[in-house]
N, CA and C of each residue as an Amber inpcrd file, in Angstrom:
protein
   636
  -6.1640000  -3.2430000  45.5440000  -6.7890000  -4.3090000  44.7670000
  -7.1630000  -3.7700000  43.3860000  -6.7010000  -4.4540000  42.3280000
  -6.9130000  -3.9780000  40.9710000  -8.3240000  -4.2810000  40.4970000
  -8.8190000  -3.4180000  39.6290000 -10.1470000  -3.5990000  39.0450000
  -9.9960000  -4.3690000  37.7400000  -9.8890000  -5.7180000  37.8310000
  -9.6940000  -6.5450000  36.6380000 -10.8950000  -6.4540000  35.7080000
 -12.1010000  -6.3060000  36.2960000 -13.2950000  -6.1820000  35.4680000
 -13.2720000  -4.9080000  34.6450000 -12.8180000  -3.8060000  35.2610000
 -12.7250000  -2.5380000  34.5450000 -11.6980000  -2.5940000  33.4310000
 -10.5680000  -3.2620000  33.7090000  -9.5240000  -3.3900000  32.6910000
 -10.0250000  -4.2070000  31.5010000 -10.7940000  -5.2630000  31.8160000
 -11.3380000  -6.1050000  30.7510000 -12.3330000  -5.3250000  29.9000000
 -13.1660000  -4.5190000  30.5420000 -14.1310000  -3.6990000  29.7930000
 -13.4090000  -2.7020000  28.8860000 -12.3200000  -2.1420000  29.4110000
 -11.5420000  -1.1910000  28.6250000 -10.9350000  -1.8770000  27.4030000
 -10.3930000  -3.0900000  27.6000000  -9.8160000  -3.8320000  26.4780000
 -10.8810000  -4.1420000  25.4330000 -12.0540000  -4.5640000  25.8960000
 -13.1390000  -4.8810000  24.9640000 -13.5900000  -3.6450000  24.1880000
 -13.6490000  -2.5190000  24.9060000 -14.0430000  -1.2660000  24.2700000
 -13.0080000  -0.8670000  23.2160000 -11.7320000  -1.0690000  23.5310000
 -10.6630000  -0.7430000  22.5890000 -10.7380000  -1.6300000  21.3560000
 -10.9580000  -2.9290000  21.5630000 -11.0810000  -3.8570000  20.4380000
 -12.2580000  -3.4850000  19.5460000 -13.3720000  -3.1230000  20.1730000
 -14.5530000  -2.7320000  19.4120000 -14.2660000  -1.4720000  18.6060000
 -13.5780000  -0.5210000  19.2320000 -13.2380000   0.7170000  18.5360000
 -12.3480000   0.4610000  17.3310000 -11.3430000  -0.3950000  17.5070000
 -10.4410000  -0.7200000  16.4000000 -11.1860000  -1.4540000  15.2850000
 -12.0870000  -2.3520000  15.6750000 -12.8790000  -3.0840000  14.6790000
 -13.7690000  -2.1180000  13.8990000 -14.3600000  -1.1500000  14.5930000
 -15.1960000  -0.1530000  13.9240000 -14.3760000   0.7040000  12.9550000
 -13.1840000   1.0750000  13.3740000 -12.3160000   1.8760000  12.5070000
 -11.9660000   1.0990000  11.2460000 -11.6320000  -0.1790000  11.3950000
 -11.3190000  -1.0050000  10.2250000 -12.5100000  -1.1000000   9.2810000
 -13.7190000  -1.2870000   9.8450000 -14.9220000  -1.3670000   9.0070000
 -15.1530000  -0.0610000   8.2610000 -14.9570000   1.0440000   8.9560000
 -15.1480000   2.3530000   8.3330000 -14.1370000   2.5530000   7.2030000
 -12.8640000   2.2490000   7.4640000 -11.8270000   2.4510000   6.4570000
 -12.0470000   1.5570000   5.2380000 -12.4520000   0.3190000   5.4740000
 -12.7230000  -0.5910000   4.3470000 -13.8830000  -0.0740000   3.5010000
 -14.9490000   0.3580000   4.1580000 -16.1150000   0.8780000   3.4360000
 -15.7770000   2.1780000   2.7170000 -14.9780000   3.0220000   3.3580000
 -14.5820000   4.2960000   2.7500000 -13.7110000   4.0630000   1.5280000
 -12.7980000   3.1130000   1.6180000 -11.9290000   2.8020000   0.4800000
 -12.7580000   2.4280000  -0.7390000 -13.7130000   1.5370000  -0.5430000
 -14.5560000   1.1010000  -1.6530000 -15.3420000   2.2670000  -2.2460000
 -15.8780000   3.1200000  -1.3780000 -16.6710000   4.2630000  -1.8410000
 -15.8070000   5.2820000  -2.5720000 -14.6620000   5.6360000  -2.0010000
 -13.7800000   6.6180000  -2.6290000 -13.2330000   6.1020000  -3.9580000
 -12.8980000   4.8090000  -4.0050000 -12.3570000   4.2360000  -5.2390000
 -13.4130000   4.2110000  -6.3410000 -14.6820000   4.1120000  -5.9550000
 -15.7700000   4.0540000  -6.9330000 -16.2600000   5.4400000  -7.3410000
 -16.4450000   6.3270000  -6.3570000 -17.0840000   7.6180000  -6.6250000
 -16.1490000   8.8190000  -6.5090000 -14.9200000   8.6020000  -6.0180000
 -14.0220000   9.7190000  -5.8030000 -14.3590000  10.4610000  -4.5210000
 -13.4970000  11.3870000  -4.1400000 -13.7250000  12.1420000  -2.8980000
 -14.9890000  12.9980000  -2.9910000 -15.1390000  13.7260000  -4.0700000
 -16.2890000  14.6250000  -4.1980000 -17.6060000  13.8530000  -4.3260000
 -17.5780000  12.7370000  -5.0130000 -18.8100000  12.0060000  -5.2620000
 -19.2520000  11.0910000  -4.1380000 -18.4620000  10.9930000  -3.0830000
 -18.7780000  10.1110000  -1.9550000 -19.4150000  10.9020000  -0.8280000
 -20.4610000  10.3400000  -0.2200000 -21.1270000  10.9690000   0.9250000
 -20.8480000  10.1640000   2.1990000 -20.7460000  10.8690000   3.2940000
 -20.4750000  10.2300000   4.5800000 -21.5580000   9.2040000   4.9160000
 -22.8110000   9.5230000   4.6280000 -23.8800000   8.5900000   4.9670000
 -23.7960000   7.3010000   4.1580000 -23.2550000   7.3770000   2.9270000
 -23.0210000   6.1690000   2.1400000 -22.0320000   5.2480000   2.8540000
 -20.9550000   5.8450000   3.3230000 -19.9150000   5.0640000   3.9930000
 -20.4510000   4.4720000   5.2930000 -21.1850000   5.2730000   6.0460000
 -21.7590000   4.8010000   7.3150000 -22.6890000   3.6160000   7.0770000
 -23.5360000   3.7250000   6.0630000 -24.4630000   2.6340000   5.7710000
 -23.7010000   1.3630000   5.3850000 -22.6700000   1.5090000   4.5500000
 -21.8730000   0.3480000   4.1360000 -21.1430000  -0.2830000   5.3220000
 -20.7650000   0.5610000   6.3090000 -20.0540000   0.0630000   7.4930000
 -21.0060000  -0.4810000   8.5470000 -22.3320000  -0.3190000   8.3300000
 -23.3200000  -0.8380000   9.2650000 -23.4400000  -0.0260000  10.5280000
 -23.3100000   1.2940000  10.3980000 -23.4320000   2.1540000  11.5780000
 -24.0850000   3.4690000  11.1830000 -24.4270000   4.2790000  12.1640000
 -25.0380000   5.5680000  11.8910000 -23.9670000   6.5800000  11.4790000
 -24.4290000   7.6340000  10.8120000 -23.5130000   8.7130000  10.4300000
 -22.8990000   9.3490000  11.6730000 -23.6960000   9.4960000  12.7210000
 -23.2050000  10.0850000  13.9690000 -22.0930000   9.2400000  14.5730000
 -22.2850000   7.9260000  14.5470000 -21.2710000   7.0210000  15.0840000
 -19.9870000   7.1030000  14.2700000 -20.1260000   7.1620000  12.9570000
 -18.9310000   7.2730000  12.1070000 -18.1710000   8.5560000  12.4190000
 -18.9020000   9.6590000  12.5640000 -18.2470000  10.9430000  12.8240000
 -17.6130000  11.0100000  14.2130000 -17.9350000  10.0670000  15.0660000
 -17.2570000   9.9560000  16.3590000 -15.7860000   9.5740000  16.1430000
 -15.5540000   8.7570000  15.1080000 -14.1930000   8.2810000  14.8200000
 -13.4550000   9.1970000  13.8420000 -14.1760000   9.7560000  12.8900000
 -13.5730000  10.6400000  11.8890000 -14.4430000  11.8860000  11.7530000
 -13.8700000  13.0460000  12.0050000 -14.6580000  14.2780000  12.1360000
 -15.1930000  14.8130000  10.8140000 -14.5850000  14.3960000   9.6950000
 -15.0270000  14.9190000   8.4060000 -14.6980000  13.9220000   7.3030000
 -15.2540000  14.1610000   6.1370000 -14.9740000  13.3010000   4.9840000
 -13.5010000  13.4040000   4.5830000 -12.9570000  14.6150000   4.6360000
 -11.5400000  14.7900000   4.2930000 -10.6360000  14.0240000   5.2530000
 -10.9710000  14.0750000   6.5530000 -10.1730000  13.3430000   7.5400000
 -10.2280000  11.8390000   7.2770000 -11.3860000  11.3390000   6.8930000
 -11.5360000   9.9230000   6.5830000 -10.7620000   9.5620000   5.3190000
 -10.8310000  10.4260000   4.3180000 -10.0950000  10.2130000   3.0680000
  -8.5990000  10.1460000   3.3350000  -8.1010000  11.0510000   4.1410000
  -6.6770000  11.0540000   4.4700000  -6.2850000   9.8020000   5.2480000
  -7.1700000   9.3200000   6.1150000  -6.8840000   8.0970000   6.8770000
  -6.7960000   6.8930000   5.9500000  -7.6680000   6.8340000   4.9510000
  -7.6230000   5.7430000   3.9740000  -6.3070000   5.7810000   3.2030000
  -5.9050000   6.9600000   2.7610000  -4.6640000   7.1000000   2.0000000
  -3.4480000   6.7790000   2.8630000  -3.4770000   7.2240000   4.1180000
  -2.3530000   6.9610000   5.0230000  -2.2070000   5.4730000   5.2850000
  -3.3280000   4.7730000   5.4860000  -3.2610000   3.3250000   5.6840000
  -2.6910000   2.6410000   4.4500000  -3.0810000   3.1130000   3.2680000
  -2.5550000   2.5450000   2.0300000  -1.0560000   2.7530000   1.9310000
  -0.5980000   3.9520000   2.2610000   0.8320000   4.2400000   2.2120000
   1.5960000   3.3420000   3.1750000   1.0320000   3.0910000   4.3370000
   1.6830000   2.1980000   5.3040000   1.8380000   0.7880000   4.7390000
   0.8170000   0.3410000   3.9870000   0.8940000  -0.9790000   3.3490000
   2.0370000  -1.0060000   2.3470000   2.2180000   0.0940000   1.6000000
   3.2810000   0.1340000   0.5950000   4.6640000   0.2500000   1.2430000
   4.7520000   1.0060000   2.3420000   6.0520000   1.2360000   2.9720000
   6.5860000  -0.0040000   3.6670000   5.7090000  -0.7900000   4.2550000
   6.1500000  -1.9360000   5.0560000   7.0930000  -2.8700000   4.3060000
   6.7720000  -3.3090000   3.0790000   7.7150000  -4.1890000   2.3730000
   9.0710000  -3.5250000   2.1290000   9.0730000  -2.2240000   1.8150000
  10.3350000  -1.5200000   1.5950000  11.1410000  -1.4530000   2.8790000
  10.4680000  -1.2770000   4.0050000  11.1550000  -1.2110000   5.3010000
  11.9020000  -2.5020000   5.6150000  11.4440000  -3.6060000   5.0210000
  12.0380000  -4.9140000   5.3010000  13.2320000  -5.2280000   4.4100000
  13.5630000  -4.3310000   3.4770000  14.7340000  -4.5330000   2.6210000
  15.9850000  -4.5110000   3.4970000  16.7200000  -5.6210000   3.5180000
  17.7770000  -5.8390000   4.5110000  19.1460000  -5.8860000   3.8440000
  20.0600000  -5.0510000   4.3270000  21.3980000  -4.9660000   3.7460000
  22.2100000  -6.2310000   3.9530000  21.8550000  -7.0460000   4.9600000
  22.6460000  -8.2450000   5.2480000  22.3270000  -9.4080000   4.3100000
  21.2410000  -9.2910000   3.5500000  20.8610000 -10.3570000   2.6310000
  21.5030000 -10.1410000   1.2650000  21.6370000 -11.2210000   0.5070000
  22.1000000 -11.0930000  -0.8630000  21.0860000 -10.2580000  -1.6410000
  21.5390000  -9.3160000  -2.4950000  20.5890000  -8.4540000  -3.1930000
  19.5800000  -9.1970000  -4.0570000  19.9670000 -10.3240000  -4.6380000
  19.0160000 -11.0790000  -5.4560000  17.8760000 -11.6160000  -4.5930000
  18.1930000 -12.0440000  -3.3790000  17.1750000 -12.5570000  -2.4570000
  16.3230000 -11.4100000  -1.9250000  16.9860000 -10.3260000  -1.5000000
  16.2800000  -9.1960000  -0.9080000  15.3560000  -8.5230000  -1.9230000
  15.8450000  -8.3040000  -3.1400000  15.0270000  -7.6410000  -4.1560000
  13.8970000  -8.5420000  -4.6400000  14.1740000  -9.8400000  -4.7370000
  13.1120000 -10.7830000  -5.1210000  11.9870000 -10.7720000  -4.0990000
  12.3500000 -10.7580000  -2.8210000  11.3400000 -10.7320000  -1.7570000
  10.5510000  -9.4320000  -1.8030000  11.2280000  -8.3250000  -2.0710000
  10.5450000  -7.0310000  -2.1310000   9.5650000  -6.9820000  -3.3000000
   9.9950000  -7.4570000  -4.4600000   9.1120000  -7.4840000  -5.6340000
   7.8950000  -8.3570000  -5.3580000   8.1020000  -9.4930000  -4.7110000
   6.9810000 -10.3860000  -4.4010000   5.9950000  -9.7230000  -3.4530000
   6.5070000  -9.0410000  -2.4260000   5.6140000  -8.3770000  -1.4770000
   4.8130000  -7.2700000  -2.1640000   5.4710000  -6.5170000  -3.0650000
   4.7790000  -5.4360000  -3.7630000   3.7070000  -5.9890000  -4.6960000
   4.0140000  -7.0660000  -5.3870000   3.0210000  -7.6480000  -6.2880000
   1.8570000  -8.2370000  -5.4910000   2.1600000  -8.7930000  -4.3330000
   1.1080000  -9.3330000  -3.4770000   0.1950000  -8.1970000  -2.9890000
   0.7660000  -7.0300000  -2.7190000  -0.0510000  -5.8740000  -2.3450000
  -1.0030000  -5.5100000  -3.4750000  -0.5220000  -5.5690000  -4.7050000
  -1.3810000  -5.2590000  -5.8500000  -2.4910000  -6.2920000  -5.9990000
  -2.1950000  -7.5170000  -5.6430000  -3.2180000  -8.5600000  -5.7280000
  -4.2540000  -8.3980000  -4.6160000  -3.8180000  -8.0800000  -3.4180000
  -4.7300000  -8.0260000  -2.2680000  -5.4650000  -6.6940000  -2.1450000
  -4.8150000  -5.6000000  -2.5820000  -5.3980000  -4.2750000  -2.3570000
  -5.4670000  -3.4600000  -3.6550000  -6.0910000  -3.9650000  -4.7060000
  -6.1200000  -3.2210000  -5.9760000  -6.8510000  -1.8910000  -5.8790000
  -7.9530000  -1.8450000  -5.1200000  -8.6950000  -0.5860000  -4.9770000
  -7.8300000   0.4730000  -4.2980000  -7.1040000   0.0690000  -3.2870000
  -6.2400000   1.0040000  -2.5620000  -5.1480000   1.5480000  -3.4710000
  -4.5830000   0.6830000  -4.2930000  -3.5340000   1.1150000  -5.2110000
  -4.0660000   2.1260000  -6.2110000  -5.2490000   1.8670000  -6.7570000
  -5.8250000   2.7810000  -7.7420000  -6.1770000   4.1270000  -7.1220000
  -6.7470000   4.1010000  -5.9240000  -7.0890000   5.3510000  -5.2460000
  -5.8300000   6.1570000  -4.9320000  -4.7960000   5.4850000  -4.4840000
  -3.5270000   6.1390000  -4.1670000  -2.9330000   6.7730000  -5.4280000
  -2.9900000   6.0530000  -6.5500000  -2.4550000   6.5740000  -7.8150000
  -3.2070000   7.8310000  -8.2430000  -4.5150000   7.8250000  -8.0900000
  -5.3180000   8.9960000  -8.4490000  -4.9240000  10.1940000  -7.5890000
  -4.7550000   9.9620000  -6.2890000  -4.3630000  11.0510000  -5.3850000
  -3.0100000  11.6310000  -5.7890000  -2.0450000  10.7760000  -6.1190000
  -0.7170000  11.2410000  -6.5150000  -0.8090000  12.0600000  -7.8030000
  -1.5690000  11.5610000  -8.7850000  -1.6910000  12.2560000 -10.0700000
  -2.3880000  13.5990000  -9.9270000  -3.1850000  13.7540000  -8.8820000
  -3.8800000  15.0150000  -8.6440000  -3.0800000  15.9690000  -7.7570000
  -1.8150000  15.6150000  -7.5300000  -0.9300000  16.5160000  -6.7980000
  -0.6750000  16.1640000  -5.3550000  -1.2330000  15.0480000  -4.8890000
  -0.9950000  14.5570000  -3.5200000  -1.3290000  15.6010000  -2.4610000
  -2.4130000  16.3520000  -2.6850000  -2.7770000  17.4360000  -1.7580000
  -2.9990000  16.9330000  -0.3410000  -3.5420000  15.7260000  -0.2090000
  -3.8580000  15.1910000   1.1170000  -2.7080000  14.3760000   1.7210000
  -1.6340000  14.2000000   0.9600000  -0.5710000  13.3130000   1.4240000
   0.8170000  13.9480000   1.4590000   0.9090000  15.2130000   1.1200000
   2.2320000  15.8250000   0.9780000   3.0630000  15.7100000   2.2460000
   2.4590000  15.9740000   3.4020000   3.2210000  15.9270000   4.6560000
   3.7270000  14.5230000   4.9460000   2.8830000  13.5130000   4.7040000
   3.2910000  12.1340000   4.9770000   4.3730000  11.7050000   3.9990000
   4.2110000  12.0500000   2.7240000   5.2110000  11.6880000   1.7210000
   6.5540000  12.3340000   2.0330000   6.5060000  13.5530000   2.5560000
   7.7400000  14.2870000   2.8280000   8.4630000  13.7890000   4.0650000
   7.8070000  12.9870000   4.8790000   8.4390000  12.4850000   6.1040000
   8.6600000  10.9760000   6.0260000   7.6050000  10.2020000   6.2500000
   7.7470000   8.7480000   6.3500000   8.3550000   8.1340000   5.0960000
   7.7540000   8.3910000   3.9340000   8.2290000   7.7580000   2.7070000
   9.6200000   8.2530000   2.3280000   9.8440000   9.5530000   2.4440000
  11.1410000  10.1110000   2.0780000  12.2640000   9.5210000   2.9230000
  12.0420000   9.4060000   4.2270000  13.0710000   8.8650000   5.1100000
  13.3220000   7.3780000   4.8260000  12.2610000   6.6280000   4.5690000
  12.4230000   5.2000000   4.2780000  13.1960000   5.0140000   2.9830000
  12.8410000   5.7710000   1.9620000  13.5400000   5.6660000   0.6720000
  15.0080000   6.0510000   0.8230000  15.2830000   7.0530000   1.6370000
  16.6660000   7.4720000   1.8480000  17.4920000   6.3300000   2.4600000
  16.9280000   5.6740000   3.4660000  17.6510000   4.5800000   4.1270000
  17.8580000   3.3980000   3.1760000  16.8550000   3.0570000   2.4100000
  16.9560000   1.8970000   1.5250000  17.8100000   2.1980000   0.2980000
  17.8590000   3.4600000  -0.1150000  18.7490000   3.8470000  -1.2050000
  20.2030000   3.6480000  -0.7980000  20.4900000   3.8930000   0.4700000
  21.8540000   3.6830000   0.9700000  22.2330000   2.2040000   0.8820000
  21.2610000   1.3120000   1.1090000  21.5250000  -0.1280000   0.9860000
  21.8610000  -0.4780000  -0.4530000  21.0850000   0.0400000  -1.3920000
  21.3480000  -0.2300000  -2.8140000  22.7280000   0.2980000  -3.2040000
  23.0740000   1.5000000  -2.7480000  24.3960000   2.0540000  -3.0430000
  25.5090000   1.1760000  -2.4710000  25.2460000   0.5960000  -1.3060000
  26.2300000  -0.3070000  -0.7070000  26.4360000  -1.5550000  -1.5430000
  25.3550000  -2.1180000  -2.0700000  25.4650000  -3.2920000  -2.9390000
  26.2410000  -2.9630000  -4.2190000  26.0070000  -1.7590000  -4.7400000
  26.7440000  -1.3290000  -5.9300000  28.2250000  -1.2060000  -5.6040000
  28.5420000  -0.5900000  -4.4740000  29.9360000  -0.4080000  -4.0680000
  30.6400000  -1.7380000  -3.8520000  29.8860000  -2.7600000  -3.4190000
  30.4550000  -4.0860000  -3.1880000  30.5400000  -4.9160000  -4.4590000
  30.0610000  -4.3620000  -5.5610000  30.1110000  -5.0770000  -6.8300000
  29.0220000  -6.1240000  -6.9970000  27.9910000  -6.0670000  -6.1460000
  26.9050000  -7.0440000  -6.2210000  25.7990000  -6.6080000  -7.1810000
  25.7370000  -5.2860000  -7.4300000  24.7850000  -4.7440000  -8.4010000
  25.5390000  -3.9100000  -9.4240000  25.0060000  -3.8410000 -10.6250000
  25.5310000  -2.9120000 -11.6120000  25.3090000  -1.4810000 -11.1130000
  26.0850000  -0.5290000 -11.6270000  25.8470000   0.8650000 -11.2300000
  24.4200000   1.2710000 -11.5850000  23.6170000   1.4730000 -10.5830000
  22.2150000   1.8220000 -10.7840000  21.8310000   2.8900000  -9.7710000
  21.0970000   3.8800000 -10.2160000  20.6410000   4.9220000  -9.3120000
  19.4750000   4.3580000  -8.4970000  19.5910000   4.3250000  -7.1580000
  18.5900000   3.6530000  -6.3220000  17.1590000   4.1210000  -6.5400000
  16.9630000   5.4270000  -6.6940000  15.6040000   5.9270000  -6.8910000
  14.9650000   5.3090000  -8.1270000  15.7220000   5.2330000  -9.2110000
  15.1530000   4.7060000 -10.4510000  14.8370000   3.2130000 -10.3290000
  15.6480000   2.4930000  -9.5870000  15.3710000   1.0810000  -9.3560000
  14.0700000   0.9300000  -8.5670000  13.9070000   1.7080000  -7.5190000
  12.6750000   1.6410000  -6.7260000  11.4680000   2.0790000  -7.5340000
  11.6260000   3.1560000  -8.3110000  10.5090000   3.6190000  -9.1420000
  10.0870000   2.5270000 -10.1290000  11.0680000   1.8220000 -10.6860000
  10.7810000   0.7670000 -11.6530000   9.9980000  -0.3740000 -11.0000000
  10.3940000  -0.7450000  -9.7900000   9.6880000  -1.8160000  -9.0760000
   8.2690000  -1.3800000  -8.7450000   8.1200000  -0.1410000  -8.2770000
   6.7760000   0.3630000  -7.9500000   5.8880000   0.3810000  -9.1960000
   6.4260000   0.9570000 -10.2690000   5.6190000   1.1020000 -11.4820000
   5.2090000  -0.2500000 -12.0430000   6.1300000  -1.1840000 -12.0430000
   5.8460000  -2.4930000 -12.6420000   4.8390000  -3.2790000 -11.8150000
   5.0640000  -3.3560000 -10.5200000   4.1720000  -4.1740000  -9.6840000
   2.7950000  -3.5310000  -9.5350000   2.7430000  -2.2200000  -9.3650000
   1.4490000  -1.5590000  -9.1680000   0.6500000  -1.4390000 -10.4630000
   1.3120000  -1.6120000 -11.5890000   0.6130000  -1.6180000 -12.8740000
  -0.4870000  -2.6800000 -12.8920000  -0.2180000  -3.8050000 -12.2330000
  -1.1700000  -4.9190000 -12.2660000  -2.4090000  -4.6490000 -11.4240000
  -2.3570000  -3.6240000 -10.5820000  -3.5480000  -3.1750000  -9.8580000
  -4.1880000  -1.9890000 -10.5650000  -3.3650000  -1.0010000 -10.8990000
  -3.8910000   0.2410000 -11.4590000  -4.4960000   0.0520000 -12.8480000
  -3.9640000  -0.8950000 -13.6090000  -4.4430000  -1.1460000 -14.9700000
  -4.9920000  -2.5630000 -15.1070000  -5.6110000  -3.0390000 -14.0260000
  -6.1320000  -4.4110000 -14.0100000  -7.1520000  -4.6470000 -15.1160000
  -7.9910000  -3.6360000 -15.3930000  -9.0130000  -3.7980000 -16.4300000
  -8.3710000  -4.0090000 -17.7920000  -7.3240000  -3.2510000 -18.0830000
  -6.6170000  -3.3950000 -19.3560000  -5.9460000  -4.7560000 -19.4590000
  -5.3080000  -5.1740000 -18.3760000  -4.6350000  -6.4730000 -18.3670000
  -5.6370000  -7.5960000 -18.5730000  -6.7940000  -7.4820000 -17.9480000
  -7.8340000  -8.5030000 -18.0920000  -8.3320000  -8.5970000 -19.5340000
  -8.4890000  -7.4470000 -20.1840000  -8.9390000  -7.4410000 -21.5820000
  -7.8910000  -8.0800000 -22.4890000  -6.6290000  -7.7640000 -22.2500000
  -5.5600000  -8.2390000 -23.1240000  -5.2010000  -9.7050000 -22.9050000
  -5.3150000 -10.1690000 -21.6630000  -4.8780000 -11.5370000 -21.3480000
  -6.0140000 -12.4640000 -20.9520000  -7.1650000 -11.8760000 -20.5790000
  -8.2710000 -12.6840000 -20.0770000  -8.0400000 -13.1520000 -18.6570000
  -7.0330000 -12.5630000 -17.9820000  -6.6730000 -12.9930000 -16.6270000
  -6.3400000 -11.7750000 -15.7700000  -6.2730000 -12.0140000 -14.4480000
  -5.7730000 -10.9960000 -13.5330000  -5.0480000 -11.7030000 -12.3980000
  -4.5940000 -10.9360000 -11.4090000  -3.7630000 -11.5250000 -10.3490000
  -4.5210000 -12.4750000  -9.4350000  -5.8520000 -12.4960000  -9.5280000
  -6.6110000 -13.4600000  -8.7250000  -6.4420000 -14.8780000  -9.2570000
  -5.9790000 -14.9950000 -10.4910000  -5.6610000 -16.2950000 -11.0910000
  -4.2690000 -16.6980000 -10.6150000  -4.1680000 -17.7440000  -9.8130000
  -2.8940000 -18.1100000  -9.1850000  -1.8030000 -18.4020000 -10.2070000
  -2.1530000 -19.1020000 -11.2820000  -1.1550000 -19.4190000 -12.3050000
  -0.6370000 -18.1300000 -12.9570000  -1.5530000 -17.2020000 -13.2370000
  -1.1520000 -15.9340000 -13.8500000  -0.3190000 -15.1130000 -12.8660000
  -0.6850000 -15.1420000 -11.5890000   0.0860000 -14.4190000 -10.5720000
   1.5250000 -14.9460000 -10.5240000   1.6840000 -16.2620000 -10.4860000
   3.0260000 -16.8530000 -10.4300000   3.8330000 -16.5480000 -11.6880000
   3.1600000 -16.5890000 -12.8360000   3.8240000 -16.2510000 -14.0960000
   4.2750000 -14.7960000 -14.0970000   3.4200000 -13.9210000 -13.6080000
   3.7470000 -12.4970000 -13.5140000   4.9240000 -12.2700000 -12.5740000
   4.8890000 -12.9140000 -11.4270000   5.9670000 -12.7730000 -10.4440000
   7.3010000 -13.2060000 -11.0380000   7.3100000 -14.3610000 -11.7240000
   8.5590000 -14.8380000 -12.3350000   9.0520000 -13.8580000 -13.3950000
   8.1660000 -13.4010000 -14.2530000   8.5700000 -12.5280000 -15.3520000
   9.1030000 -11.1960000 -14.8530000   8.3660000 -10.5820000 -13.9270000
   8.7760000  -9.2790000 -13.4050000  10.0970000  -9.3970000 -12.6500000
  10.2100000 -10.4000000 -11.7980000  11.4320000 -10.5800000 -11.0030000
  12.6300000 -10.8490000 -11.8940000  12.4950000 -11.7680000 -12.8460000
  13.6120000 -12.1110000 -13.7360000  14.0430000 -10.9040000 -14.5540000
  13.0900000 -10.1510000 -15.0730000  13.4230000  -9.0070000 -15.9230000
  14.1840000  -7.9400000 -15.1390000  13.7120000  -7.6360000 -13.9450000
  14.3730000  -6.5940000 -13.1360000  15.7430000  -7.0620000 -12.6660000
  15.8330000  -8.2810000 -12.1640000  17.1050000  -8.7460000 -11.6280000
  18.1560000  -8.9040000 -12.7260000  17.7630000  -9.3660000 -13.9100000
  18.7340000  -9.4770000 -15.0200000  19.3150000  -8.1300000 -15.3920000
  18.5560000  -7.0910000 -15.1540000  19.0340000  -5.7480000 -15.5000000
  19.9430000  -5.1180000 -14.4640000  19.9100000  -5.6000000 -13.2150000
  20.6740000  -4.9140000 -12.1630000  21.7410000  -5.7650000 -11.4850000
  21.6110000  -7.0840000 -11.5360000  22.6160000  -7.9120000 -10.8680000
  23.9450000  -7.8760000 -11.6060000  25.0350000  -7.7930000 -10.8560000
  26.3650000  -7.7210000 -11.4690000  26.7890000  -9.1050000 -11.9520000
């Protein structure tokens, strides 16, 4: 006879644990993006997450471990849209969808984008292993798709890495330099009309440069 009550308690405990982890990561992201790794204290993050420092350290053993978890989650957000780039779709459709997903990431997660950019500019000390595995392998697979489109005459001769770098730089600019954009235009991606205008401009400019 199965212990359905025990299984239910285990599921509830798991859900609570996952919810706590999400709260911790969200609070840590805000703190790290504001104060940096050195300027952030564990007790600050715990207080923002609504839990004790001891409880937080149950999930993450150190500030560095928490910082790396925040960066890893951010990288996963960036990789997911690239993973969906599909060789069976027309390149104009596939690249348009990818650009839209990347720009949407900049709109939804600007703090994460800025923190990630700072980590990369500082040498990616906390992310080198992840960058060398997950991101490198994903880029390798998707570069092969771009090369296939070029071979089929659907794209102009373009080096896949540079195309991806261009999409990353352009879309993430709207998160990383949001303050500058706001000063120059009086708007940011939270303005739906400005977001749609940005999406059209970025997509049209990139596609006009690469479509055969």
